[in-house]
C-alpha positions as CSV (number, residue, x, y, z in Angstrom):
1,X,-91.8,-70.8,-31.5
2,X,-90.7,-67.6,-29.7
3,X,-87.1,-66.7,-28.9
4,X,-87.7,-67.5,-25.3
5,X,-89.0,-70.9,-26.1
6,X,-86.0,-71.6,-28.4
7,X,-83.7,-70.7,-25.6
8,X,-85.6,-73.0,-23.2
9,X,-85.5,-75.9,-25.7
10,X,-81.7,-75.4,-26.3
11,X,-80.9,-75.3,-22.6
12,X,-83.1,-78.1,-21.3
13,X,-82.3,-80.4,-24.2
14,X,-78.6,-79.9,-23.8
15,X,-78.8,-80.6,-20.1
16,X,-80.8,-83.7,-20.7
17,X,-78.4,-84.8,-23.5
18,X,-75.4,-84.4,-21.3
19,X,-76.7,-86.7,-18.5
20,X,-78.1,-89.2,-21.0
21,X,-74.7,-89.3,-22.8
22,X,-72.9,-90.2,-19.6
23,X,-74.9,-93.3,-19.3
24,X,-73.5,-94.6,-22.6
25,X,-70.2,-92.9,-23.2
26,X,-68.5,-95.0,-20.6
27,X,-69.3,-98.3,-22.4
28,X,-66.6,-97.9,-25.0
29,X,-64.1,-96.8,-22.4
30,X,-64.3,-99.8,-20.1
31,X,-61.3,-101.6,-21.5
32,X,-59.1,-98.5,-21.0
33,X,-60.4,-98.1,-17.4
34,X,-59.7,-101.8,-16.8
35,X,-56.0,-101.5,-17.9
36,X,-55.4,-98.2,-16.1
37,X,-57.0,-99.0,-12.8
38,X,-56.5,-102.8,-12.8
39,X,-60.3,-103.4,-12.6
40,X,-62.1,-106.7,-12.6
41,X,-65.3,-107.5,-14.6
42,X,-67.3,-106.9,-11.4
43,X,-65.6,-103.5,-11.0
44,X,-66.4,-102.5,-14.5
45,X,-70.0,-103.5,-14.1
46,X,-70.3,-101.2,-11.1
47,X,-68.6,-98.4,-13.1
48,X,-71.8,-98.5,-15.2
49,X,-74.3,-99.4,-12.5
50,X,-73.2,-96.9,-9.9
51,X,-74.6,-94.2,-12.2
52,X,-77.7,-96.1,-13.2
53,X,-79.0,-97.0,-9.7
54,X,-79.1,-93.6,-8.1
55,X,-80.3,-92.1,-11.3
56,X,-83.3,-94.4,-11.4
57,X,-84.0,-94.4,-7.6
58,X,-83.9,-90.6,-7.1
59,X,-85.8,-89.4,-10.1
60,X,-89.1,-89.0,-8.3
61,X,-87.3,-87.3,-5.5
62,X,-85.8,-84.9,-8.0
63,X,-89.1,-84.2,-9.5
64,X,-90.7,-83.6,-6.1
65,X,-87.9,-81.2,-5.0
66,X,-88.4,-79.2,-8.3
67,X,-92.1,-78.8,-7.6
68,X,-91.6,-77.8,-4.0
69,X,-88.5,-75.6,-4.2
70,X,-88.7,-74.4,-7.8
71,X,-87.7,-76.1,-11.0
72,X,-84.9,-73.7,-12.0
73,X,-83.3,-73.9,-8.6
74,X,-83.2,-77.7,-8.5
75,X,-82.1,-77.8,-12.2
76,X,-79.1,-75.6,-11.3
77,X,-78.3,-77.7,-8.2
78,X,-78.4,-80.9,-10.2
79,X,-76.1,-79.4,-12.9
80,X,-73.6,-78.2,-10.3
81,X,-73.6,-81.6,-8.5
82,X,-73.2,-83.4,-11.9
83,X,-70.3,-81.2,-12.9
84,X,-68.4,-81.5,-9.6
85,X,-68.9,-85.3,-9.7
86,X,-67.6,-85.5,-13.3
87,X,-64.4,-83.8,-12.1
88,X,-64.2,-86.3,-9.3
89,X,-64.5,-89.2,-11.8
90,X,-61.7,-87.7,-14.0
91,X,-59.5,-87.4,-10.9
92,X,-60.2,-90.8,-9.6
93,X,-57.0,-92.6,-8.4
94,X,-58.7,-96.0,-8.0
95,X,-61.9,-97.9,-8.7
96,X,-63.5,-97.1,-5.4
97,X,-63.2,-93.4,-5.9
98,X,-64.5,-93.7,-9.5
99,X,-67.5,-95.7,-8.5
100,X,-68.4,-93.3,-5.6
101,X,-68.1,-90.3,-8.0
102,X,-70.3,-92.1,-10.5
103,X,-73.0,-92.5,-7.9
104,X,-72.9,-88.8,-7.1
105,X,-73.2,-88.1,-10.9
106,X,-76.3,-90.3,-10.9
107,X,-77.8,-88.3,-8.1
108,X,-77.2,-85.0,-10.0
109,X,-78.7,-86.5,-13.1
110,X,-81.8,-87.5,-11.2
111,X,-82.4,-83.8,-10.4
112,X,-81.7,-82.6,-14.0
113,X,-83.8,-85.1,-16.0
114,X,-87.3,-84.4,-14.6
115,X,-86.8,-80.7,-14.0
116,X,-85.4,-80.0,-17.5
117,X,-88.4,-81.7,-19.1
118,X,-90.9,-80.0,-16.7
119,X,-89.4,-76.5,-17.3
120,X,-89.8,-76.9,-21.0
121,X,-93.3,-78.5,-21.0
122,X,-94.7,-76.0,-18.5
123,X,-93.4,-73.0,-20.6
124,X,-94.8,-74.1,-23.9
125,X,-98.5,-73.9,-24.8
126,X,-100.5,-77.1,-25.3
127,X,-100.8,-76.5,-29.0
128,X,-97.0,-76.3,-29.5
129,X,-96.0,-78.8,-26.8
130,X,-96.1,-82.0,-28.9
131,X,-93.8,-80.5,-31.6
132,X,-91.5,-79.0,-29.0
133,X,-91.2,-82.3,-27.1
134,X,-90.4,-84.0,-30.5
135,X,-87.5,-81.6,-30.9
136,X,-86.5,-82.2,-27.3
137,X,-86.5,-86.0,-27.9
138,X,-84.5,-85.7,-31.1
139,X,-81.8,-83.7,-29.3
140,X,-81.6,-85.9,-26.2
141,X,-81.8,-89.0,-28.4
142,X,-78.5,-88.1,-29.9
143,X,-77.0,-89.7,-26.7
144,X,-77.9,-93.1,-28.1
145,X,-75.9,-92.4,-31.2
146,X,-73.2,-90.2,-29.6
147,X,-72.5,-92.2,-26.5
148,X,-70.5,-95.1,-28.1
149,X,-69.1,-92.8,-30.8
150,X,-67.9,-90.0,-28.5
151,X,-66.5,-92.5,-26.0
152,X,-64.6,-94.4,-28.7
153,X,-63.2,-91.2,-30.2
154,X,-62.0,-89.8,-26.9
155,X,-60.3,-93.1,-25.8
156,X,-58.6,-93.5,-29.1
157,X,-57.2,-90.0,-29.2
158,X,-56.9,-88.9,-25.6
159,X,-57.4,-90.8,-22.3
160,X,-60.5,-92.2,-20.6
161,X,-60.5,-89.4,-18.1
162,X,-61.6,-86.9,-20.8
163,X,-65.0,-88.6,-21.1
164,X,-65.7,-87.0,-17.7
165,X,-63.6,-83.8,-18.1
166,X,-65.7,-82.6,-21.0
167,X,-68.8,-82.4,-18.8
168,X,-67.2,-79.8,-16.5
169,X,-67.2,-76.7,-18.9
170,X,-70.6,-77.8,-20.4
171,X,-72.1,-77.9,-16.9
172,X,-70.6,-74.4,-16.1
173,X,-72.0,-72.9,-19.3
174,X,-75.4,-74.5,-18.7
175,X,-75.6,-73.2,-15.1
176,X,-74.8,-69.6,-16.2
177,X,-77.2,-69.8,-19.1
178,X,-80.0,-71.2,-17.0
179,X,-79.6,-68.5,-14.4
180,X,-79.7,-65.8,-17.1
181,X,-82.4,-67.2,-19.3
182,X,-84.9,-69.1,-17.1
183,X,-87.0,-67.2,-14.7
184,X,-86.9,-68.1,-11.0
185,X,-90.0,-69.9,-9.8
186,X,-91.2,-70.0,-6.3
187,X,-92.3,-73.6,-6.3
188,X,-95.4,-75.0,-4.6
189,X,-96.3,-74.2,-1.0
190,X,-97.3,-77.8,-0.4
191,X,-95.2,-79.8,1.9
192,X,-93.0,-82.6,0.4
193,X,-94.5,-86.0,0.5
194,X,-91.5,-87.5,2.4
195,X,-93.0,-90.9,3.1
196,X,-94.1,-91.2,-0.6
197,X,-90.5,-90.2,-1.7
198,X,-89.0,-92.8,0.6
199,X,-91.4,-95.6,-0.5
200,X,-91.1,-95.0,-4.2
201,X,-87.3,-94.6,-3.9
202,X,-87.1,-97.9,-2.0
203,X,-89.3,-99.6,-4.6
204,X,-87.1,-98.4,-7.5
205,X,-83.9,-99.4,-5.6
206,X,-85.2,-102.9,-4.9
207,X,-86.4,-103.5,-8.5
208,X,-83.4,-102.0,-10.2
209,X,-80.9,-103.8,-7.9
210,X,-82.7,-107.2,-8.6
211,X,-82.6,-106.6,-12.4
212,X,-78.9,-105.6,-12.4
213,X,-77.7,-108.4,-10.1
214,X,-80.0,-111.3,-11.3
215,X,-77.8,-112.5,-14.1
216,X,-74.7,-112.5,-11.9
217,X,-76.0,-114.1,-8.7
218,X,-79.0,-116.0,-10.2
219,X,-82.7,-115.2,-10.6
220,X,-83.5,-117.6,-7.8
221,X,-80.9,-116.4,-5.3
222,X,-81.8,-114.9,-1.9
223,X,-80.3,-111.5,-3.0
224,X,-82.4,-111.3,-6.2
225,X,-85.6,-112.6,-4.7
226,X,-85.2,-110.4,-1.5
227,X,-84.7,-107.3,-3.6
228,X,-87.7,-108.1,-5.8
229,X,-89.9,-108.8,-2.9
230,X,-88.7,-105.7,-1.0
231,X,-89.2,-103.5,-4.1
232,X,-92.7,-104.9,-4.7
233,X,-93.7,-104.5,-1.0
234,X,-92.5,-100.9,-1.1
235,X,-94.4,-100.2,-4.3
236,X,-97.6,-101.6,-2.8
237,X,-97.1,-99.5,0.3
238,X,-96.4,-96.4,-1.9
239,X,-99.8,-96.9,-3.7
240,X,-101.6,-97.4,-0.4
241,X,-100.0,-94.3,1.1
242,X,-100.7,-92.1,-1.9
243,X,-104.4,-93.2,-1.9
244,X,-105.1,-93.2,1.8
245,X,-102.5,-91.4,3.8
246,X,-100.9,-88.5,1.8
247,X,-102.3,-85.0,2.1
248,X,-100.3,-83.9,-0.9
249,X,-99.6,-87.1,-3.0
250,X,-96.4,-87.3,-4.9
251,X,-98.2,-88.9,-7.8
252,X,-102.0,-88.8,-7.5
253,X,-103.2,-92.3,-8.3
254,X,-106.2,-90.9,-10.1
255,X,-103.8,-90.0,-13.0
256,X,-103.5,-93.7,-13.8
257,X,-107.3,-93.7,-14.6
258,X,-106.4,-91.6,-17.6
259,X,-105.5,-93.8,-20.5
260,X,-102.9,-91.4,-21.8
261,X,-101.0,-91.5,-18.5
262,X,-101.2,-95.3,-17.8
263,X,-100.9,-96.6,-21.4
264,X,-98.2,-94.0,-22.2
265,X,-96.1,-95.0,-19.3
266,X,-96.6,-98.7,-19.9
267,X,-95.7,-98.4,-23.6
268,X,-92.7,-96.2,-22.6
269,X,-91.5,-98.9,-20.3
270,X,-91.5,-101.5,-23.1
271,X,-90.1,-99.0,-25.6
272,X,-87.0,-98.4,-23.6
273,X,-86.7,-102.1,-22.6
274,X,-86.3,-102.9,-26.3
275,X,-84.2,-99.8,-27.1
276,X,-81.6,-100.4,-24.3
277,X,-81.4,-104.0,-25.2
278,X,-80.6,-103.1,-28.8
279,X,-77.9,-100.5,-27.7
280,X,-76.4,-103.2,-25.5
281,X,-76.3,-106.1,-28.0
282,X,-75.9,-104.3,-31.4
283,X,-72.6,-102.7,-30.3
284,X,-71.3,-106.2,-29.3
285,X,-72.5,-107.7,-32.5
286,X,-70.5,-105.2,-34.6
287,X,-67.4,-105.6,-32.4
288,X,-67.4,-109.4,-31.7
289,X,-68.9,-110.8,-35.0
290,X,-67.9,-108.1,-37.5
291,X,-64.6,-107.2,-35.7
292,X,-65.0,-103.4,-35.8
293,X,-63.3,-100.9,-33.4
294,X,-65.4,-99.0,-30.8
295,X,-65.2,-95.8,-32.9
296,X,-66.2,-97.6,-36.1
297,X,-69.0,-99.4,-34.2
298,X,-70.5,-96.0,-33.2
299,X,-70.4,-94.9,-36.8
300,X,-72.0,-98.1,-38.1
301,X,-74.9,-97.7,-35.6
302,X,-75.9,-94.3,-37.1
303,X,-78.6,-95.8,-39.4
304,X,-80.4,-96.8,-36.2
305,X,-79.7,-93.8,-34.0
306,X,-79.5,-90.8,-36.3
307,X,-83.2,-91.2,-37.1
308,X,-83.9,-89.7,-33.7
309,X,-82.5,-86.4,-34.9
310,X,-84.4,-86.5,-38.3
311,X,-87.7,-88.2,-37.6
312,X,-88.5,-87.3,-33.9
313,X,-89.2,-83.6,-34.7
314,X,-91.5,-84.5,-37.6
315,X,-93.3,-87.1,-35.5
316,X,-93.7,-84.6,-32.6
317,X,-95.3,-82.1,-35.0
318,X,-97.8,-84.7,-36.1
319,X,-99.0,-85.8,-32.7
320,X,-101.9,-83.2,-32.5
321,X,-103.0,-84.1,-36.0
322,X,-102.8,-87.9,-36.1
323,X,-102.8,-88.7,-32.4
324,X,-100.3,-90.4,-30.0
325,X,-102.0,-93.8,-30.5
326,X,-101.0,-94.0,-34.2
327,X,-97.4,-92.9,-33.6
328,X,-96.8,-95.1,-30.5
329,X,-98.4,-98.2,-31.8
330,X,-97.0,-97.8,-35.4
331,X,-93.6,-96.8,-34.1
332,X,-93.2,-99.8,-31.8
333,X,-94.5,-102.1,-34.5
334,X,-91.7,-100.8,-36.8
335,X,-89.2,-101.3,-34.0
336,X,-90.4,-104.9,-33.6
337,X,-90.1,-105.5,-37.3
338,X,-86.5,-104.1,-37.4
339,X,-85.4,-106.1,-34.4
340,X,-86.9,-109.3,-35.7
341,X,-85.2,-108.7,-39.1
342,X,-81.8,-108.3,-37.4
343,X,-82.4,-111.5,-35.4
344,X,-83.2,-113.4,-38.6
345,X,-80.1,-112.4,-40.5
346,X,-77.5,-112.3,-37.7
347,X,-74.9,-115.1,-37.9
348,X,-71.1,-115.8,-37.9
349,X,-70.7,-115.2,-41.6
350,X,-72.7,-112.0,-42.0
351,X,-71.6,-108.7,-43.3
352,X,-72.7,-105.1,-42.4
353,X,-74.7,-103.9,-45.4
354,X,-77.8,-106.2,-44.8
355,X,-78.1,-104.6,-41.3
356,X,-78.6,-101.0,-42.6
357,X,-82.3,-101.3,-43.6
358,X,-83.5,-103.1,-40.5
359,X,-81.5,-100.7,-38.3
360,X,-83.1,-97.7,-40.1
361,X,-86.6,-99.2,-39.8
362,X,-86.3,-99.8,-36.1
363,X,-84.8,-96.4,-35.7
364,X,-87.7,-94.7,-37.4
365,X,-90.1,-96.6,-35.2
366,X,-88.2,-95.5,-32.1
367,X,-88.2,-91.9,-33.2
368,X,-91.9,-92.0,-33.8
369,X,-92.8,-93.5,-30.4
370,X,-90.6,-91.6,-28.0
371,X,-92.1,-88.1,-28.4
372,X,-95.6,-89.5,-28.7
373,X,-95.5,-91.6,-25.5
374,X,-93.9,-88.6,-23.7
375,X,-96.5,-86.2,-25.0
376,X,-99.4,-88.6,-24.0
377,X,-98.2,-88.9,-20.4
378,X,-97.6,-85.1,-20.0
379,X,-100.8,-84.2,-21.8
380,X,-102.9,-86.4,-19.5
381,X,-102.3,-84.3,-16.4
382,X,-103.1,-80.7,-15.4
383,X,-100.3,-78.1,-15.8
384,X,-99.6,-78.1,-12.0
385,X,-98.7,-81.8,-12.2
386,X,-96.3,-81.7,-15.2
387,X,-93.3,-82.2,-12.8
388,X,-94.8,-85.4,-11.3
389,X,-95.7,-86.7,-14.8
390,X,-92.1,-86.0,-16.0
391,X,-90.6,-87.8,-13.0
392,X,-92.9,-90.8,-13.5
393,X,-92.0,-91.1,-17.2
394,X,-88.3,-90.8,-16.5
395,X,-88.4,-93.4,-13.7
396,X,-90.3,-95.8,-16.0
397,X,-87.7,-95.2,-18.7
398,X,-84.9,-96.2,-16.4
399,X,-86.7,-99.2,-15.0
400,X,-87.6,-100.3,-18.5
401,X,-84.0,-100.1,-19.7
402,X,-82.8,-102.1,-16.7
403,X,-85.6,-104.7,-17.2
404,X,-84.9,-105.0,-21.0
405,X,-81.1,-105.6,-20.5
406,X,-81.7,-108.1,-17.7
407,X,-84.3,-110.1,-19.6
408,X,-82.4,-110.2,-22.9
409,X,-79.1,-111.0,-21.1
410,X,-80.7,-113.9,-19.3
411,X,-81.9,-115.2,-22.6
412,X,-78.5,-114.7,-24.2
413,X,-76.6,-116.5,-21.4
414,X,-79.1,-119.4,-21.5
415,X,-78.5,-120.0,-25.3
416,X,-75.1,-118.7,-26.1
417,X,-72.0,-116.9,-24.7
418,X,-69.0,-114.7,-25.4
419,X,-66.6,-117.6,-26.0
420,X,-66.7,-117.5,-29.8
421,X,-68.4,-115.8,-32.7
422,X,-70.6,-118.8,-33.1
423,X,-71.7,-118.9,-29.4
424,X,-72.3,-115.2,-29.5
425,X,-74.6,-115.6,-32.5
426,X,-76.4,-118.5,-30.8
427,X,-77.3,-116.2,-27.9
428,X,-77.8,-113.0,-29.9
429,X,-80.7,-114.2,-32.1
430,X,-83.0,-115.3,-29.2
431,X,-82.1,-112.2,-27.2
432,X,-83.0,-109.8,-29.9
433,X,-86.1,-111.8,-30.7
434,X,-87.1,-111.3,-27.1
435,X,-86.5,-107.5,-27.5
436,X,-88.7,-107.6,-30.6
437,X,-91.5,-109.3,-28.6
438,X,-91.3,-106.6,-26.0
439,X,-91.8,-104.0,-28.7
440,X,-94.7,-105.9,-30.1
441,X,-96.4,-105.9,-26.7
442,X,-95.8,-102.2,-26.4
443,X,-97.4,-101.7,-29.8
444,X,-100.5,-103.5,-28.6
445,X,-100.6,-101.3,-25.5
446,X,-100.2,-98.2,-27.7
447,X,-103.5,-99.1,-29.4
448,X,-105.2,-98.4,-26.0
449,X,-104.1,-94.7,-26.0
450,X,-106.7,-92.0,-26.8
451,X,-107.1,-91.3,-30.5
452,X,-106.3,-87.6,-30.0
453,X,-104.5,-85.4,-27.5
454,X,-106.8,-82.5,-26.8
455,X,-105.5,-79.3,-28.4
456,X,-106.2,-77.3,-25.3
457,X,-104.1,-79.6,-23.1
458,X,-105.1,-82.0,-20.4
459,X,-108.2,-81.4,-18.4
460,X,-108.1,-81.7,-14.6
461,X,-110.6,-84.0,-13.0
462,X,-114.0,-82.7,-11.9
463,X,-114.0,-81.0,-8.5
464,X,-115.8,-84.0,-7.0
465,X,-113.0,-86.2,-8.0
466,X,-110.1,-84.1,-6.7
467,X,-108.3,-84.4,-3.5
468,X,-108.0,-81.2,-1.4
469,X,-104.4,-80.8,-2.3
470,X,-105.3,-81.0,-6.0
471,X,-107.9,-78.3,-5.6
472,X,-105.4,-76.1,-3.8
473,X,-102.9,-76.6,-6.7
């Protein structure tokens, strides 16, 4: 790897790590925010969701803006917006201000996530791309381990405002480094697919809103069903528009004919459904059943999360040799085994040591699958479409996380509750069993991936299969 590529990896991975960290760092700070700003449970829920919703909804828009106006320019704009919004969160005098600033943070993150990955993937040759993406995944994956840990450490030693203040100097340094180290790109002369952006954003908003609100207002409520139907209608309209109406499609539908793109995104959806469910329930298991503090909980989750830093680079380096199919299917199978094991041994009288091995097994599986699924999606499209592929994968990731938490929470509330250790254990086991089932389905989908990713990179469709916009690109 050249010096330039190392710089690109460091900058893009750090930017991605920062925005991923902010999705989780607030979880161990909620009690402190509740006491300081006199928040209700609903207020605290929106402290988290106000970041998640715009992040998921605007990802495709962020990717499209990067392709049209230049990836470096949009990356810098996203970092500036994220840094300013972080200062707004730290200065928030009340919950309304905090929730609004979190929403702006999410919008900035939606610009940073797809453009940082696209900048890196486009700059690295196809033969080195899988290994580089493995390193990228290992660095950004530290957010899973670091979120609860950093949040717990800051709240115990400083105040909750500092979980946002720390973003400001990091964002400033990143902006200066990006301007100095990443070349300015002109972007594409193609016009923005504004109807496509509006339709896919509306679809993502409806689906994410329904998943977030369903357990609170009921899956059969008018609000939930209306959001689901509205999101589904917008998604169908988006597909019809991209196929029949768009001169320069946001996501050419022909990409889904490639098994690497369709199966990689499908497996990624289920991969993050399972992973986010684990992050949500494992932390509660350690605090409610085993009575550990937030900081200790973050440390005890390390056997599950630290594997991303150790295993993901190795897995990324092996993608070209063994193929994404083996790593995605095998990794998600290991994740299912680890989650199923935890579900079997969880109970009111349990201790921590029996959790170490299943945590590690599921963590290894997760670390194998993430870079392989990511590489399969990006490797399935021509170089000019890397930004669109990155935006699609990141959108699927956020939708998968929201889906996983919603489904497992519904299972949890139907069988248990937070009233006592026993009721928590009653709900925890079927919830984590459901997450294991999602991983097992993902492993089956992983088996449909191509055996190998071509060493020369993805091949574009034959001229007869291209749209005029694709030929121009």
